[in-house]
C-alpha positions, 0 to 999 in steps of 0.5 A: 500474494494469496491475499492480493489474488483473492481480492483483485482476481477472485473478489473484484475480478479486476485482473484476470488470472493473476495480479503478479507483474514485473514489479513483483519480480523486481528485487527492490520492490517491498512487499508488506504483510499485516498479520493479526494473531497468526492470520495474514489479513492485509498487504501492500506493495511499494517500489521506487519509480525513479532515482529522483525520490519518487515511489509508487504504492499499490496492491493495497489489499485487506481481507473483507473481515478486516476492512472496517478496522485499522489494517488498511490505514496502518499499511498505507502509513507503513508504506509512506514511512518506509519510502520517506525513511529511504529518502523518498520525496513523493509516493504515487498511487492509483486509487479506486474511486470508493477509496479516495475519501479514505486516502484523502483523510490520511493526507493524500491529495488528488493528482490529476483527473480520473483514469482507467486503470485495469479497466476501472476508474481510478483517481491518481493520488500523491502523498508528499513524503516529507509529511510522513514524519509529521503523521500523528499515529495517535489518530489511529486507534490501537489494535494490540493484535495487528502486527506490522514490521518497523519502517525500514530503508531496505527490504527485509528478506521476510517482507520480500516474497519474490526474488 
């Protein structure tokens, strides 16, 4: 939550006061934290949006000193792998315009026209989760210090930050 607050509230000033919302209070929401050494450096949140296999990925936040590396890519790949392992069909996200190319490079596609989301233009994007099983992890440079948990179909108590 501290990383999200630092990025969305303090740095980007997209959300006033706090970015905590009802999704954070949902016990089925999965909160993922990436660590490098003993430091938390990034996070992403994912949740089911229906019983038909649809998921939502959001609140991808990486600390400034780690944005040029693989942290964001690994977090997104972890999110889609987790949703796919849980039987999901598709994952949706509202992507800030400056990040559309990044998401497109890792297999996401545009899903409709740009929309205002928290007062900023965002591009709705979708990832077909059947593609998650074909992701070539060899395309991602290794980072021996980056730690992510294994993809799972149920949240770990260590990953869920709010109950």
